[in-house]
C-alpha positions, 0 to 999 in steps of 0.5 A: 404841455404847459402854457405857463411862463417860468418864474425865474428866481432873482437872487439878491444880497443879504445885508442888515436883514434885508435883500438889496440889489447891489448899489452898482446894479451889476450882476454876473452869470452863474452856470452849472459845474459840469463835473466836480473838477469843473471849477470854472464852470465854463461848459455849464448851463446858465442858472441865474444872474447873481448880484455883483456886490461893490465896495460900497455894499461891503461897507454897508454890510460892515455897518449892519454887522457892527449895529447888530453886534451889541445885541447878539454878543449880549444874548445868552449863550443858550439863546444863541444856540436855540436860534442856530438850532432853529436855522437847522430846522428850516434848512432841513425843511428845504433840504431838496432845494439845497441839494439841487443847488449844490449839485449844480454848483459843484457838479455832483450827483444828486446822491452826493449833493444830498449827502453834502447838504445833510452833513452841512445841516448836521454841522450846523446843529453840532455848532449850535450845541457848543453855544453854552459849552465853549466857555468851559474849554476856553475859560479858566479859573487861574491860581494866583498868590493872593486872596483873589479869584482870578477868572478868564472868560472868552468874549467874541472878537467883534465883526468878522469878515469871512471869505467862504471856501470857493470849492465847497459852496454849502458844507464849507460855507456852513463850516466857516460861518456857524462857528463865527456867529455861535460865539457871539460875533457878527459876520460879513460873508463873501460867498464862493465867487463861482458858486454863490447860489447856495449861500444866497439861498441860505440868506433866505433861511436866515431871514425867516429864522429868529436870527436878528438882522445884521448878524449875518450879511451875505455878499456875492461877487468877486472875492478879490474886489470885496476882500480888499475893502473888508481887509482894510476896513477899520471897523472889521475886527477879524478876517477869515481868508479861507476862500482866498488864494495864496497871493490874494491872502498875502495881500489881504493879510498885509492890509489887515495889519493896519488895525491889527485884525485877527487873521485866520490864514487859508489852509487845505481843508477836508470839509467832511472831516470832524471840524474840531474846536479850532474855528470856535476858538479862532475869533474869541478874546480872553478877558481876565478879571480879579475879585477879592475873596469874601467880598 
């Protein structure tokens, strides 16, 4: 029998490329799900204390995301795709860790959890491949009555606050995060309230990849507590309400109307299904320019 003491992992927030504790000092217990239907995890064993992020943490994350936006949106599409692919490489190397965390988080067997992780890595690669192709489906050359070129091109919306899916702690998270950042946006993500550990571990991968600090900021805590300041924040340009229940989504959408945020409403999703291009296009704006011919 070993005399070693276990070295318990301390999970932290991920803001601006760094790993702070919540400024409030609060934490909350995360437990295993005893089955896929055990959404509350009431009967599970203790896994870790996750940081319980505060409103100030949410505001700090928005500041970091805004600071990173210029450099990330100004990077070439090819470069963004290469960086996302690098993240997928690193996820592949930590496949077993994520499979174990997903199994605990969602009450899945080892085989089913591994399949979820494989699907998440494949999806990350899939979105990485769209980085230099999305302009072809979102842009156009428009016919006009005059000697002009009229061109429409997609541009990122800006800082996107994402409420991650509650029931799909990793595949769902990847499915909502990757399309936001591959198109040049920066993100503030509120992880699944009951199962935040796969998201917080993803932060460790992002921090050691080539992704610039601040492009993705990950918070754990109460979805309603963090969603409210993000929905009302004047420097958040868009809101993905996937992880909000119907009542909370209505409340946050009302708050988001104050500065005309683009809002993606929650809807039932089969995360294992073909993702399509809807989320790639959800947080893009269209810029149209005119240019005289022959000049």
